[in-house]
C-alpha positions in Angstrom: -28.9 -32.2 -3.3 -27.0 -29.5 -1.5 -23.8 -28.0 -2.8 -21.2 -25.7 -1.4 -22.5 -22.1 -0.9 -20.4 -19.3 -2.4 -19.7 -18.0 1.1 -18.4 -21.3 2.2 -16.0 -21.7 -0.7 -13.8 -18.8 0.5 -13.2 -20.4 3.8 -12.4 -23.7 2.2 -9.9 -22.1 -0.1 -8.2 -20.2 2.7 -8.1 -23.2 4.9 -6.5 -25.3 2.2 -3.9 -22.6 1.5 -3.0 -22.4 5.1 -2.9 -26.2 5.8 -1.7 -27.7 2.5 1.6 -26.4 1.1 1.1 -28.1 -2.3 -2.3 -26.6 -2.8 -0.9 -23.2 -1.6 1.9 -23.2 -4.1 -0.5 -23.8 -7.0 -3.2 -21.4 -5.9 -1.4 -18.4 -4.3 0.1 -17.1 -7.6 -3.5 -16.7 -9.0 -5.3 -15.7 -5.8 -7.1 -12.3 -5.6 -9.0 -10.6 -2.8 -11.8 -10.1 -5.3 -12.6 -13.8 -5.1 -13.9 -13.4 -1.5 -17.3 -12.2 -0.3 -16.6 -11.6 3.4 -14.3 -8.8 4.5 -12.5 -10.9 7.0 -11.7 -13.5 4.3 -10.5 -10.7 2.0 -8.1 -9.5 4.7 -6.8 -13.0 5.2 -6.4 -13.4 1.5 -4.6 -10.0 1.4 -2.1 -11.3 4.0 -1.5 -14.5 2.2 -1.0 -12.8 -1.2 1.4 -10.2 0.2 3.4 -12.8 2.2 3.7 -15.0 -0.8 4.9 -12.1 -2.9 7.5 -11.2 -0.3 8.8 -14.7 0.7 7.6 -17.1 -2.0 5.7 -19.3 0.4 2.6 -19.3 2.5 2.7 -18.1 6.1 1.9 -20.2 9.1 -1.0 -19.3 11.4 1.1 -17.3 13.8 2.5 -15.2 10.9 -1.0 -14.6 9.6 -2.3 -13.5 13.0 0.6 -11.0 13.4 0.0 -9.5 9.9 -3.8 -9.4 10.4 -3.4 -7.3 13.6 -1.5 -4.7 11.6 -4.2 -4.2 8.9 -6.3 -1.0 9.3 -9.3 -2.8 7.8 -9.6 -5.2 10.8 -12.3 -3.9 13.2 -12.0 -4.2 16.9 -14.3 -7.2 16.9 -12.2 -8.9 14.3 -9.0 -8.1 16.3 -10.6 -9.9 19.3 -11.3 -12.9 17.1 -7.8 -12.9 15.8 -6.4 -12.7 19.3 -8.4 -15.8 20.2 -6.6 -17.7 17.4 
């Protein structure tokens, strides 16, 4: 029986926050970047946490992309990936 790997859990949580406003409203107040293994996921979580702190809601995909492009932690390769979104 195979379960969900720890690395997969981060992407599941982020996907649900972005696509499910009810889930986002319950999870975002408790979300921390420390919960994520991969650096890209940490950056996305950082954007979600800061956006929620500023505006009281979760950002849409376009807003996430704009914010990600501004982060110094995002590498050139990651920026190309973000541009493809």
